[in-house]
Backbone as JSON Lines, residues from 0, in Angstrom:
{"i":0,"aa":"M","n":[0.84,-1.19,0.0],"ca":[0.0,0.0,0.0],"c":[0.88,1.25,0.0]}
{"i":1,"aa":"S","n":[0.53,2.21,-0.83],"ca":[1.33,3.43,-0.89],"c":[1.09,4.29,0.35]}
{"i":2,"aa":"Q","n":[2.03,5.2,0.59],"ca":[1.87,6.12,1.72],"c":[0.64,6.99,1.55]}
{"i":3,"aa":"E","n":[0.36,7.39,0.31],"ca":[-0.82,8.23,0.04],"c":[-2.11,7.48,0.38]}
{"i":4,"aa":"Q","n":[-2.18,6.21,-0.01],"ca":[-3.35,5.4,0.31],"c":[-3.51,5.24,1.82]}
{"i":5,"aa":"Q","n":[-2.41,4.95,2.5],"ca":[-2.45,4.75,3.94],"c":[-2.91,6.02,4.65]}
{"i":6,"aa":"Q","n":[-2.39,7.16,4.22],"ca":[-2.77,8.44,4.84],"c":[-4.25,8.73,4.63]}
{"i":7,"aa":"L","n":[-4.75,8.44,3.43],"ca":[-6.17,8.66,3.14],"c":[-7.04,7.79,4.04]}
{"i":8,"aa":"I","n":[-6.66,6.53,4.2],"ca":[-7.43,5.62,5.06],"c":[-7.44,6.12,6.5]}
{"i":9,"aa":"E","n":[-6.28,6.58,6.98],"ca":[-6.2,7.08,8.36],"c":[-7.03,8.35,8.54]}
{"i":10,"aa":"D","n":[-6.92,9.26,7.59],"ca":[-7.66,10.52,7.7],"c":[-9.17,10.29,7.59]}
{"i":11,"aa":"A","n":[-9.58,9.38,6.7],"ca":[-11.01,9.06,6.6],"c":[-11.51,8.48,7.92]}
{"i":12,"aa":"G","n":[-10.68,7.67,8.56],"ca":[-11.06,7.1,9.86],"c":[-11.35,8.16,10.9]}
{"i":13,"aa":"L","n":[-10.62,9.28,10.85],"ca":[-10.86,10.38,11.78],"c":[-12.23,11.02,11.56]}
{"i":14,"aa":"L","n":[-12.79,10.82,10.35],"ca":[-14.12,11.34,10.02],"c":[-15.21,10.3,10.26]}
{"i":15,"aa":"G","n":[-14.84,9.14,10.82],"ca":[-15.81,8.08,11.07],"c":[-16.1,7.23,9.85]}
{"i":16,"aa":"V","n":[-15.22,7.27,8.85],"ca":[-15.41,6.51,7.61],"c":[-14.34,5.43,7.52]}
{"i":17,"aa":"T","n":[-14.77,4.18,7.37],"ca":[-13.84,3.07,7.21],"c":[-13.63,2.82,5.72]}
{"i":18,"aa":"L","n":[-12.43,3.14,5.25],"ca":[-12.08,2.94,3.84],"c":[-11.25,1.67,3.72]}
{"i":19,"aa":"S","n":[-11.63,0.78,2.81],"ca":[-10.79,-0.36,2.5],"c":[-9.65,0.1,1.6]}
{"i":20,"aa":"E","n":[-8.64,-0.75,1.46],"ca":[-7.53,-0.41,0.58],"c":[-8.02,-0.24,-0.86]}
{"i":21,"aa":"A","n":[-8.93,-1.12,-1.28],"ca":[-9.46,-1.02,-2.65],"c":[-10.24,0.28,-2.85]}
{"i":22,"aa":"Q","n":[-11.01,0.7,-1.84],"ca":[-11.75,1.96,-1.95],"c":[-10.8,3.16,-2.0]}
{"i":23,"aa":"A","n":[-9.73,3.11,-1.22],"ca":[-8.75,4.18,-1.24],"c":[-8.1,4.3,-2.61]}
{"i":24,"aa":"V","n":[-7.79,3.16,-3.22],"ca":[-7.2,3.16,-4.56],"c":[-8.15,3.82,-5.55]}
{"i":25,"aa":"R","n":[-9.43,3.48,-5.49],"ca":[-10.4,4.03,-6.43],"c":[-10.66,5.51,-6.17]}
{"i":26,"aa":"A","n":[-10.66,5.91,-4.92],"ca":[-10.86,7.32,-4.59],"c":[-9.71,8.17,-5.15]}
{"i":27,"aa":"L","n":[-8.5,7.67,-5.03],"ca":[-7.35,8.39,-5.57],"c":[-7.34,8.35,-7.1]}
{"i":28,"aa":"Q","n":[-7.86,7.26,-7.67],"ca":[-8.0,7.17,-9.12],"c":[-8.97,8.25,-9.62]}
{"i":29,"aa":"L","n":[-10.0,8.54,-8.84],"ca":[-10.94,9.61,-9.19],"c":[-10.2,10.93,-9.33]}
{"i":30,"aa":"L","n":[-9.26,11.2,-8.42],"ca":[-8.49,12.44,-8.53],"c":[-7.57,12.42,-9.74]}
{"i":31,"aa":"D","n":[-7.01,11.24,-10.07],"ca":[-6.19,11.13,-11.29],"c":[-7.0,11.54,-12.52]}
{"i":32,"aa":"E","n":[-8.22,11.01,-12.6],"ca":[-9.08,11.32,-13.75],"c":[-9.45,12.8,-13.77]}
{"i":33,"aa":"L","n":[-9.74,13.35,-12.59],"ca":[-10.1,14.77,-12.49],"c":[-8.94,15.64,-12.96]}
{"i":34,"aa":"S","n":[-7.71,15.28,-12.57],"ca":[-6.54,16.06,-12.97],"c":[-6.36,16.04,-14.48]}
{"i":35,"aa":"I","n":[-6.56,14.88,-15.1],"ca":[-6.43,14.75,-16.56],"c":[-7.46,15.63,-17.26]}
{"i":36,"aa":"W","n":[-8.71,15.5,-16.85],"ca":[-9.79,16.28,-17.48],"c":[-9.64,17.77,-17.21]}
{"i":37,"aa":"N","n":[-9.11,18.11,-16.06],"ca":[-9.03,19.52,-15.67],"c":[-8.1,20.31,-16.59]}
{"i":38,"aa":"R","n":[-7.15,19.64,-17.22],"ca":[-6.24,20.32,-18.13],"c":[-6.99,20.89,-19.34]}
{"i":39,"aa":"S","n":[-8.06,20.23,-19.72],"ca":[-8.83,20.66,-20.89],"c":[-10.11,21.38,-20.54]}
{"i":40,"aa":"Y","n":[-10.73,21.0,-19.41],"ca":[-12.1,21.46,-19.15],"c":[-12.26,22.37,-17.94]}
{"i":41,"aa":"N","n":[-11.19,22.62,-17.18],"ca":[-11.27,23.55,-16.06],"c":[-12.44,23.22,-15.13]}
{"i":42,"aa":"L","n":[-12.4,22.04,-14.55],"ca":[-13.49,21.56,-13.7],"c":[-13.34,21.98,-12.24]}
{"i":43,"aa":"T","n":[-12.12,22.21,-11.79],"ca":[-11.9,22.57,-10.39],"c":[-10.73,23.53,-10.29]}
{"i":44,"aa":"A","n":[-10.82,24.46,-9.35],"ca":[-9.72,25.39,-9.12],"c":[-8.66,24.77,-8.21]}
{"i":45,"aa":"I","n":[-9.02,23.67,-7.55],"ca":[-8.07,22.98,-6.66],"c":[-7.29,21.98,-7.51]}
{"i":46,"aa":"T","n":[-5.98,22.19,-7.64],"ca":[-5.19,21.34,-8.53],"c":[-4.02,20.65,-7.83]}
{"i":47,"aa":"E","n":[-3.58,21.16,-6.69],"ca":[-2.48,20.52,-5.98],"c":[-2.99,19.24,-5.33]}
{"i":48,"aa":"R","n":[-2.21,18.17,-5.43],"ca":[-2.7,16.84,-5.04],"c":[-3.18,16.77,-3.59]}
{"i":49,"aa":"G","n":[-2.39,17.26,-2.67],"ca":[-2.8,17.22,-1.26],"c":[-4.06,18.02,-1.01]}
{"i":50,"aa":"A","n":[-4.15,19.18,-1.66],"ca":[-5.34,20.02,-1.5],"c":[-6.57,19.33,-2.08]}
{"i":51,"aa":"M","n":[-6.38,18.57,-3.18],"ca":[-7.5,17.83,-3.76],"c":[-7.99,16.73,-2.81]}
{"i":52,"aa":"I","n":[-7.04,16.06,-2.18],"ca":[-7.42,15.0,-1.23],"c":[-8.22,15.6,-0.08]}
{"i":53,"aa":"R","n":[-7.73,16.72,0.46],"ca":[-8.41,17.34,1.6],"c":[-9.72,18.0,1.18]}
{"i":54,"aa":"G","n":[-9.65,18.8,0.1],"ca":[-10.79,19.64,-0.28],"c":[-11.86,18.92,-1.07]}
{"i":55,"aa":"H","n":[-11.51,17.79,-1.71],"ca":[-12.51,17.04,-2.48],"c":[-12.87,15.71,-1.79]}
{"i":56,"aa":"L","n":[-11.88,14.87,-1.54],"ca":[-12.2,13.55,-0.99],"c":[-12.64,13.62,0.47]}
{"i":57,"aa":"L","n":[-11.78,14.17,1.33],"ca":[-12.09,14.15,2.77],"c":[-13.3,15.04,3.08]}
{"i":58,"aa":"D","n":[-13.37,16.2,2.45],"ca":[-14.51,17.09,2.69],"c":[-15.82,16.41,2.28]}
{"i":59,"aa":"S","n":[-15.78,15.66,1.17],"ca":[-16.98,14.93,0.73],"c":[-17.33,13.82,1.71]}
{"i":60,"aa":"L","n":[-16.34,13.06,2.13],"ca":[-16.59,11.91,3.01],"c":[-17.12,12.34,4.38]}
{"i":61,"aa":"S","n":[-16.88,13.6,4.75],"ca":[-17.34,14.08,6.06],"c":[-18.86,14.04,6.18]}
{"i":62,"aa":"A","n":[-19.57,14.01,5.05],"ca":[-21.04,13.98,5.09],"c":[-21.6,12.57,5.28]}
{"i":63,"aa":"H","n":[-20.74,11.56,5.21],"ca":[-21.22,10.17,5.2],"c":[-22.08,9.83,6.42]}
{"i":64,"aa":"V","n":[-21.64,10.25,7.6],"ca":[-22.34,9.85,8.82],"c":[-23.73,10.47,8.91]}
{"i":65,"aa":"E","n":[-24.0,11.52,8.11],"ca":[-25.3,12.2,8.17],"c":[-26.29,11.69,7.11]}
{"i":66,"aa":"L","n":[-25.84,10.83,6.19],"ca":[-26.75,10.34,5.16],"c":[-27.85,9.49,5.78]}
{"i":67,"aa":"Q","n":[-29.05,9.58,5.21],"ca":[-30.13,8.68,5.63],"c":[-30.78,8.09,4.38]}
{"i":68,"aa":"G","n":[-31.29,6.86,4.51],"ca":[-32.03,6.23,3.43],"c":[-31.13,5.74,2.3]}
{"i":69,"aa":"T","n":[-31.77,5.38,1.2],"ca":[-31.05,4.77,0.09],"c":[-31.06,5.61,-1.18]}
{"i":70,"aa":"R","n":[-31.91,6.63,-1.26],"ca":[-31.98,7.46,-2.47],"c":[-31.42,8.86,-2.15]}
{"i":71,"aa":"I","n":[-30.26,9.14,-2.73],"ca":[-29.52,10.35,-2.4],"c":[-29.39,11.22,-3.64]}
{"i":72,"aa":"A","n":[-29.67,12.51,-3.5],"ca":[-29.45,13.48,-4.57],"c":[-28.32,14.42,-4.17]}
{"i":73,"aa":"D","n":[-27.38,14.64,-5.09],"ca":[-26.31,15.62,-4.89],"c":[-26.56,16.75,-5.89]}
{"i":74,"aa":"V","n":[-26.99,17.91,-5.38],"ca":[-27.37,19.01,-6.28],"c":[-26.2,19.98,-6.46]}
{"i":75,"aa":"G","n":[-26.03,20.44,-7.71],"ca":[-24.87,21.26,-8.0],"c":[-23.59,20.48,-7.77]}
{"i":76,"aa":"T","n":[-23.57,19.24,-8.25],"ca":[-22.47,18.32,-7.93],"c":[-21.14,18.76,-8.5]}
{"i":77,"aa":"G","n":[-21.15,19.64,-9.52],"ca":[-19.88,20.06,-10.12],"c":[-19.17,18.88,-10.76]}
{"i":78,"aa":"A","n":[-17.94,18.64,-10.34],"ca":[-17.17,17.51,-10.87],"c":[-17.45,16.22,-10.11]}
{"i":79,"aa":"G","n":[-18.56,16.2,-9.34],"ca":[-18.97,14.97,-8.68],"c":[-18.71,14.91,-7.2]}
{"i":80,"aa":"F","n":[-18.61,16.07,-6.57],"ca":[-18.35,16.11,-5.12],"c":[-19.46,16.85,-4.4]}
{"i":81,"aa":"P","n":[-19.98,16.25,-3.34],"ca":[-19.5,15.06,-2.63],"c":[-20.01,13.71,-3.15]}
{"i":82,"aa":"G","n":[-20.82,13.7,-4.21],"ca":[-21.54,12.48,-4.59],"c":[-20.67,11.28,-4.94]}
{"i":83,"aa":"L","n":[-19.61,11.49,-5.76],"ca":[-18.81,10.34,-6.2],"c":[-18.07,9.65,-5.05]}
{"i":84,"aa":"P","n":[-17.35,10.38,-4.18],"ca":[-16.7,9.69,-3.06],"c":[-17.7,8.98,-2.14]}
{"i":85,"aa":"L","n":[-18.87,9.59,-1.93],"ca":[-19.87,8.96,-1.07],"c":[-20.46,7.71,-1.72]}
{"i":86,"aa":"A","n":[-20.68,7.76,-3.04],"ca":[-21.18,6.58,-3.75],"c":[-20.17,5.45,-3.7]}
{"i":87,"aa":"L","n":[-18.9,5.8,-3.72],"ca":[-17.83,4.8,-3.69],"c":[-17.86,3.98,-2.4]}
{"i":88,"aa":"I","n":[-18.18,4.63,-1.28],"ca":[-18.17,3.91,0.0],"c":[-19.56,3.44,0.43]}
{"i":89,"aa":"S","n":[-20.59,3.77,-0.37],"ca":[-21.96,3.36,-0.03],"c":[-22.62,2.67,-1.22]}
{"i":90,"aa":"P","n":[-22.1,1.5,-1.62],"ca":[-22.64,0.84,-2.82],"c":[-24.1,0.43,-2.7]}
{"i":91,"aa":"Q","n":[-24.62,0.37,-1.47],"ca":[-26.01,-0.02,-1.26],"c":[-26.98,1.14,-1.5]}
{"i":92,"aa":"R","n":[-26.44,2.35,-1.69],"ca":[-27.27,3.52,-1.91],"c":[-27.23,3.93,-3.38]}
{"i":93,"aa":"A","n":[-28.32,4.56,-3.85],"ca":[-28.4,5.06,-5.22],"c":[-28.23,6.57,-5.21]}
{"i":94,"aa":"F","n":[-27.25,7.07,-5.94],"ca":[-26.92,8.49,-5.96],"c":[-27.28,9.1,-7.32]}
{"i":95,"aa":"T","n":[-28.05,10.19,-7.29],"ca":[-28.32,10.98,-8.49],"c":[-27.52,12.27,-8.38]}
{"i":96,"aa":"L","n":[-26.57,12.47,-9.31],"ca":[-25.69,13.64,-9.28],"c":[-26.17,14.64,-10.33]}
{"i":97,"aa":"I","n":[-26.57,15.82,-9.86],"ca":[-27.28,16.79,-10.7],"c":[-26.44,18.05,-10.88]}
{"i":98,"aa":"D","n":[-26.29,18.48,-12.13],"ca":[-25.65,19.77,-12.41],"c":[-26.17,20.25,-13.76]}
{"i":99,"aa":"S","n":[-26.22,21.57,-13.93],"ca":[-26.73,22.12,-15.18],"c":[-25.64,22.28,-16.23]}
{"i":100,"aa":"V","n":[-24.37,22.1,-15.84],"ca":[-23.24,22.34,-16.75],"c":[-22.85,21.04,-17.43]}
{"i":101,"aa":"A","n":[-22.9,21.04,-18.75],"ca":[-22.71,19.81,-19.52],"c":[-21.35,19.17,-19.3]}
{"i":102,"aa":"K","n":[-20.27,19.98,-19.3],"ca":[-18.93,19.39,-19.18],"c":[-18.74,18.72,-17.82]}
{"i":103,"aa":"K","n":[-19.39,19.23,-16.81],"ca":[-19.27,18.63,-15.48],"c":[-19.99,17.29,-15.43]}
{"i":104,"aa":"I","n":[-21.17,17.22,-16.02],"ca":[-21.9,15.95,-16.04],"c":[-21.2,14.94,-16.96]}
{"i":105,"aa":"R","n":[-20.55,15.42,-18.01],"ca":[-19.75,14.5,-18.85],"c":[-18.63,13.87,-18.03]}
{"i":106,"aa":"F","n":[-17.98,14.68,-17.2],"ca":[-16.92,14.12,-16.36],"c":[-17.48,13.13,-15.34]}
{"i":107,"aa":"V","n":[-18.59,13.49,-14.7],"ca":[-19.21,12.58,-13.72],"c":[-19.55,11.25,-14.39]}
{"i":108,"aa":"T","n":[-20.11,11.31,-15.6],"ca":[-20.45,10.09,-16.33],"c":[-19.2,9.26,-16.61]}
{"i":109,"aa":"H","n":[-18.14,9.92,-17.05],"ca":[-16.88,9.24,-17.32],"c":[-16.31,8.6,-16.05]}
{"i":110,"aa":"A","n":[-16.27,9.38,-14.96],"ca":[-15.68,8.89,-13.71],"c":[-16.47,7.72,-13.14]}
{"i":111,"aa":"A","n":[-17.8,7.82,-13.19],"ca":[-18.63,6.72,-12.67],"c":[-18.38,5.43,-13.46]}
{"i":112,"aa":"R","n":[-18.21,5.58,-14.78],"ca":[-17.93,4.41,-15.61],"c":[-16.53,3.86,-15.33]}
{"i":113,"aa":"K","n":[-15.56,4.75,-15.21],"ca":[-14.17,4.35,-14.98],"c":[-14.02,3.63,-13.64]}
{"i":114,"aa":"L","n":[-14.77,4.09,-12.63],"ca":[-14.67,3.51,-11.29],"c":[-15.7,2.41,-11.05]}
{"i":115,"aa":"A","n":[-16.46,2.07,-12.1],"ca":[-17.48,1.01,-12.02],"c":[-18.5,1.3,-10.92]}
{"i":116,"aa":"L","n":[-18.96,2.55,-10.86],"ca":[-19.96,2.96,-9.87],"c":[-21.35,2.83,-10.49]}
{"i":117,"aa":"S","n":[-21.89,1.64,-10.39],"ca":[-23.21,1.38,-10.99],"c":[-24.35,2.03,-10.2]}
{"i":118,"aa":"N","n":[-24.03,2.58,-9.03],"ca":[-25.05,3.23,-8.2],"c":[-25.11,4.73,-8.41]}
{"i":119,"aa":"V","n":[-24.49,5.23,-9.48],"ca":[-24.49,6.67,-9.78],"c":[-25.27,6.94,-11.06]}
{"i":120,"aa":"T","n":[-26.21,7.89,-10.97],"ca":[-26.95,8.37,-12.14],"c":[-26.64,9.84,-12.35]}
{"i":121,"aa":"P","n":[-25.85,10.19,-13.38],"ca":[-25.59,11.6,-13.66],"c":[-26.8,12.24,-14.36]}
{"i":122,"aa":"L","n":[-27.1,13.48,-14.03],"ca":[-28.27,14.13,-14.6],"c":[-27.96,15.6,-14.87]}
{"i":123,"aa":"Q","n":[-27.99,15.99,-16.14],"ca":[-27.81,17.39,-16.49],"c":[-29.17,18.08,-16.45]}
{"i":124,"aa":"A","n":[-29.34,18.97,-15.49],"ca":[-30.64,19.64,-15.33],"c":[-30.47,20.79,-14.34]}
{"i":125,"aa":"R","n":[-31.38,21.72,-14.43],"ca":[-31.51,22.73,-13.37],"c":[-32.39,22.12,-12.28]}
{"i":126,"aa":"V","n":[-31.86,22.07,-11.08],"ca":[-32.51,21.29,-10.03],"c":[-33.93,21.79,-9.74]}
{"i":127,"aa":"E","n":[-34.16,23.1,-9.88],"ca":[-35.49,23.64,-9.54],"c":[-36.57,23.2,-10.52]}
{"i":128,"aa":"T","n":[-36.17,22.63,-11.66],"ca":[-37.15,22.16,-12.65],"c":[-37.53,20.7,-12.44]}
{"i":129,"aa":"L","n":[-36.9,20.02,-11.52],"ca":[-37.09,18.57,-11.38],"c":[-38.28,18.26,-10.47]}
{"i":130,"aa":"A","n":[-38.99,17.19,-10.83],"ca":[-40.12,16.71,-10.02],"c":[-40.12,15.19,-10.07]}
{"i":131,"aa":"P","n":[-39.26,14.54,-9.29],"ca":[-39.18,13.08,-9.32],"c":[-40.47,12.44,-8.83]}
{"i":132,"aa":"A","n":[-40.69,11.2,-9.23],"ca":[-41.92,10.49,-8.85],"c":[-42.01,10.3,-7.35]}
{"i":133,"aa":"A","n":[-40.87,10.15,-6.7],"ca":[-40.85,9.99,-5.24],"c":[-39.74,10.88,-4.67]}
{"i":134,"aa":"P","n":[-39.94,11.42,-3.48],"ca":[-38.91,12.29,-2.91],"c":[-37.63,11.51,-2.58]}
{"i":135,"aa":"F","n":[-36.53,12.21,-2.56],"ca":[-35.26,11.61,-2.14],"c":[-35.23,11.5,-0.62]}
{"i":136,"aa":"D","n":[-34.42,10.54,-0.14],"ca":[-34.24,10.39,1.31],"c":[-33.31,11.46,1.87]}
{"i":137,"aa":"T","n":[-32.24,11.74,1.1],"ca":[-31.28,12.78,1.49],"c":[-30.95,13.62,0.25]}
{"i":138,"aa":"V","n":[-30.91,14.93,0.45],"ca":[-30.45,15.86,-0.6],"c":[-29.19,16.54,-0.08]}
{"i":139,"aa":"L","n":[-28.1,16.41,-0.85],"ca":[-26.81,16.98,-0.48],"c":[-26.53,18.23,-1.28]}
{"i":140,"aa":"A","n":[-25.88,19.2,-0.66],"ca":[-25.46,20.4,-1.4],"c":[-24.17,20.91,-0.79]}
{"i":141,"aa":"R","n":[-23.16,21.1,-1.66],"ca":[-21.89,21.67,-1.21],"c":[-21.61,22.89,-2.08]}
{"i":142,"aa":"A","n":[-21.56,24.06,-1.44],"ca":[-21.28,25.31,-2.16],"c":[-22.25,25.53,-3.32]}
{"i":143,"aa":"F","n":[-23.52,25.19,-3.12],"ca":[-24.52,25.33,-4.19],"c":[-25.13,26.73,-4.2]}
{"i":144,"aa":"A","n":[-25.59,27.17,-3.05],"ca":[-26.23,28.49,-2.95],"c":[-26.44,28.8,-1.47]}
{"i":145,"aa":"A","n":[-26.81,30.04,-1.19],"ca":[-27.2,30.38,0.18],"c":[-28.4,29.52,0.58]}
{"i":146,"aa":"L","n":[-28.54,29.26,1.86],"ca":[-29.57,28.32,2.32],"c":[-30.98,28.66,1.85]}
{"i":147,"aa":"P","n":[-31.44,29.92,1.92],"ca":[-32.81,30.2,1.45],"c":[-33.01,29.82,-0.01]}
{"i":148,"aa":"E","n":[-32.02,30.16,-0.85],"ca":[-32.12,29.82,-2.28],"c":[-32.03,28.31,-2.48]}
{"i":149,"aa":"L","n":[-31.13,27.67,-1.75],"ca":[-31.0,26.22,-1.86],"c":[-32.31,25.52,-1.56]}
{"i":150,"aa":"L","n":[-32.94,25.87,-0.45],"ca":[-34.16,25.17,-0.04],"c":[-35.31,25.41,-1.01]}
{"i":151,"aa":"L","n":[-35.39,26.61,-1.57],"ca":[-36.42,26.86,-2.59],"c":[-36.14,26.04,-3.85]}
{"i":152,"aa":"S","n":[-34.86,25.88,-4.2],"ca":[-34.5,25.14,-5.41],"c":[-34.78,23.65,-5.29]}
{"i":153,"aa":"V","n":[-34.55,23.09,-4.1],"ca":[-34.67,21.62,-3.95],"c":[-36.04,21.18,-3.44]}
{"i":154,"aa":"R","n":[-36.96,22.12,-3.3],"ca":[-38.26,21.76,-2.69],"c":[-38.94,20.62,-3.45]}
{"i":155,"aa":"G","n":[-38.81,20.6,-4.78],"ca":[-39.46,19.56,-5.57],"c":[-38.86,18.18,-5.39]}
{"i":156,"aa":"L","n":[-37.66,18.1,-4.79],"ca":[-37.0,16.8,-4.55],"c":[-37.35,16.23,-3.18]}
{"i":157,"aa":"C","n":[-38.04,17.03,-2.37],"ca":[-38.17,16.7,-0.95],"c":[-39.59,16.32,-0.55]}
{"i":158,"aa":"G","n":[-39.67,15.43,0.43],"ca":[-40.92,15.09,1.09],"c":[-40.78,15.35,2.58]}
{"i":159,"aa":"P","n":[-41.81,14.97,3.35],"ca":[-41.77,15.25,4.79],"c":[-40.57,14.63,5.51]}
{"i":160,"aa":"G","n":[-40.08,13.5,5.01],"ca":[-38.98,12.82,5.7],"c":[-37.61,13.08,5.1]}
{"i":161,"aa":"T","n":[-37.53,13.94,4.09],"ca":[-36.25,14.19,3.41],"c":[-35.3,14.97,4.32]}
{"i":162,"aa":"R","n":[-34.06,14.54,4.32],"ca":[-33.01,15.26,5.05],"c":[-32.19,16.05,4.04]}
{"i":163,"aa":"V","n":[-32.11,17.37,4.22],"ca":[-31.27,18.21,3.37],"c":[-29.98,18.5,4.14]}
{"i":164,"aa":"L","n":[-28.85,18.13,3.54],"ca":[-27.55,18.35,4.16],"c":[-26.8,19.42,3.38]}
{"i":165,"aa":"A","n":[-26.45,20.5,4.04],"ca":[-25.7,21.58,3.42],"c":[-24.3,21.63,4.01]}
{"i":166,"aa":"L","n":[-23.29,21.48,3.16],"ca":[-21.9,21.6,3.58],"c":[-21.47,23.05,3.38]}
{"i":167,"aa":"K","n":[-21.05,23.67,4.46],"ca":[-20.74,25.1,4.45],"c":[-19.36,25.36,5.03]}
{"i":168,"aa":"G","n":[-18.86,26.57,4.79],"ca":[-17.64,27.01,5.43],"c":[-17.95,27.55,6.81]}
{"i":169,"aa":"R","n":[-18.02,28.86,6.94],"ca":[-18.4,29.45,8.22],"c":[-19.86,29.16,8.54]}
{"i":170,"aa":"Y","n":[-20.17,29.18,9.84],"ca":[-21.56,28.95,10.26],"c":[-22.44,30.06,9.69]}
{"i":171,"aa":"P","n":[-23.47,29.71,8.89],"ca":[-24.24,30.73,8.15],"c":[-25.42,31.28,8.95]}
{"i":172,"aa":"A","n":[-25.12,32.01,10.0],"ca":[-26.19,32.52,10.88],"c":[-27.17,33.4,10.12]}
{"i":173,"aa":"D","n":[-26.67,34.27,9.25],"ca":[-27.55,35.18,8.51],"c":[-28.49,34.39,7.58]}
{"i":174,"aa":"E","n":[-27.97,33.36,6.94],"ca":[-28.8,32.55,6.04],"c":[-29.86,31.79,6.83]}
{"i":175,"aa":"L","n":[-29.5,31.3,8.01],"ca":[-30.47,30.57,8.83],"c":[-31.59,31.47,9.32]}
{"i":176,"aa":"A","n":[-31.3,32.74,9.48],"ca":[-32.32,33.68,9.94],"c":[-33.34,33.97,8.84]}
{"i":177,"aa":"A","n":[-33.04,33.55,7.6],"ca":[-33.92,33.86,6.47],"c":[-34.44,32.6,5.78]}
{"i":178,"aa":"L","n":[-34.57,31.51,6.53],"ca":[-35.07,30.27,5.93],"c":[-36.49,30.47,5.39]}
{"i":179,"aa":"P","n":[-36.81,29.85,4.26],"ca":[-38.18,29.95,3.73],"c":[-39.18,29.33,4.71]}
{"i":180,"aa":"P","n":[-40.44,29.79,4.66],"ca":[-41.47,29.19,5.53],"c":[-41.57,27.68,5.31]}
{"i":181,"aa":"G","n":[-41.77,26.96,6.4],"ca":[-41.95,25.51,6.31],"c":[-40.69,24.7,6.54]}
{"i":182,"aa":"W","n":[-39.53,25.38,6.65],"ca":[-38.25,24.69,6.84],"c":[-37.7,24.98,8.23]}
{"i":183,"aa":"R","n":[-36.92,24.03,8.72],"ca":[-36.27,24.25,10.02],"c":[-34.88,23.62,10.01]}
{"i":184,"aa":"L","n":[-34.0,24.18,10.82],"ca":[-32.69,23.59,11.07],"c":[-32.86,22.48,12.11]}
{"i":185,"aa":"E","n":[-32.49,21.26,11.75],"ca":[-32.61,20.14,12.68],"c":[-31.35,19.94,13.51]}
{"i":186,"aa":"H","n":[-30.2,20.2,12.9],"ca":[-28.94,19.92,13.59],"c":[-27.81,20.57,12.81]}
{"i":187,"aa":"S","n":[-26.77,20.96,13.51],"ca":[-25.56,21.44,12.83],"c":[-24.37,21.13,13.7]}
{"i":188,"aa":"H","n":[-23.24,20.93,13.06],"ca":[-22.0,20.81,13.83],"c":[-20.8,21.19,12.98]}
{"i":189,"aa":"A","n":[-19.75,21.61,13.68],"ca":[-18.5,21.96,13.01],"c":[-17.78,20.69,12.61]}
{"i":190,"aa":"L","n":[-17.12,20.73,11.47],"ca":[-16.35,19.6,10.97],"c":[-14.87,19.9,11.11]}
{"i":191,"aa":"C","n":[-14.11,18.88,11.42],"ca":[-12.66,19.01,11.44],"c":[-12.11,18.1,10.34]}
{"i":192,"aa":"I","n":[-11.8,18.69,9.19],"ca":[-11.28,17.93,8.06],"c":[-9.77,17.83,8.24]}
{"i":193,"aa":"P","n":[-9.22,16.62,8.35],"ca":[-7.78,16.48,8.58],"c":[-6.96,17.25,7.55]}
{"i":194,"aa":"G","n":[-6.08,18.11,8.04],"ca":[-5.18,18.86,7.17],"c":[-5.77,20.09,6.53]}
{"i":195,"aa":"L","n":[-7.06,20.3,6.69],"ca":[-7.71,21.46,6.06],"c":[-7.87,22.56,7.11]}
{"i":196,"aa":"G","n":[-7.11,23.62,6.92],"ca":[-7.13,24.68,7.93],"c":[-8.23,25.69,7.7]}
{"i":197,"aa":"A","n":[-9.39,25.23,7.33],"ca":[-10.51,26.13,7.05],"c":[-11.72,25.7,7.87]}
{"i":198,"aa":"E","n":[-12.53,26.68,8.2],"ca":[-13.75,26.4,8.96],"c":[-14.75,25.65,8.08]}
{"i":199,"aa":"R","n":[-15.33,24.58,8.61],"ca":[-16.31,23.8,7.86],"c":[-17.45,23.42,8.8]}
{"i":200,"aa":"H","n":[-18.68,23.47,8.28],"ca":[-19.87,23.07,9.04],"c":[-20.77,22.22,8.15]}
{"i":201,"aa":"I","n":[-21.52,21.33,8.8],"ca":[-22.57,20.62,8.09],"c":[-23.89,20.91,8.8]}
{"i":202,"aa":"L","n":[-24.91,21.24,8.01],"ca":[-26.21,21.59,8.56],"c":[-27.24,20.62,8.01]}
{"i":203,"aa":"R","n":[-28.08,20.15,8.9],"ca":[-29.17,19.23,8.52],"c":[-30.49,19.98,8.64]}
{"i":204,"aa":"L","n":[-31.22,20.06,7.53],"ca":[-32.47,20.81,7.49],"c":[-33.6,19.9,7.03]}
{"i":205,"aa":"G","n":[-34.81,20.24,7.4],"ca":[-35.96,19.45,7.0],"c":[-37.22,20.29,6.98]}
{"i":206,"aa":"L","n":[-38.26,19.72,6.37],"ca":[-39.55,20.39,6.32],"c":[-40.27,20.24,7.66]}
{"i":207,"aa":"L","n":[-40.95,21.27,8.06],"ca":[-41.78,21.18,9.27],"c":[-42.96,20.27,8.99]}
{"i":208,"aa":"A","n":[-43.38,19.53,10.01],"ca":[-44.56,18.68,9.86],"c":[-45.78,19.57,9.63]}
{"i":209,"aa":"S","n":[-46.59,19.18,8.65],"ca":[-47.77,20.0,8.35],"c":[-48.93,19.63,9.23]}
């Protein structure tokens, strides 16, 4: 096992995620593919390898303990984060990765195929236009929009039991003060991403019982 793989496994463990050696290899392969595509398509501003591990892989995996159910939507997935790393360690769950930008969904499609992630469905769409037949169990969003805008955009994906998880930097007190009617903050906590010297929070939101 390489030192990079070992370090990733140890750091994921600090986030409550048990990574096998095979999963660590595939997670790092995802970054290899992202680096190759990024030369042509400018998918991410994070290009240094260590920063990619911290800012893409570990930051994504930090949401794992908060997932509920089996049908997960990642809105504004960009190059597939947090959805692809989470799908890699949760093969029993079905992930729909949504973005309106064609080149990003092309990369997600390529990466899912390359990593043999049969539980990933890439979808090019504006999330506010979607109306799935059944609500998702969990809706994920990382750097998608301010909370009021996010909740209005994902309303069509949600039912009474849907958990909306927002990955944020600083604690968004101002955004929480302006939540749309019918929504509430259920839980929040600060995240400590190994090696990432930036403030990170995860917020769990849900619809009020009618």
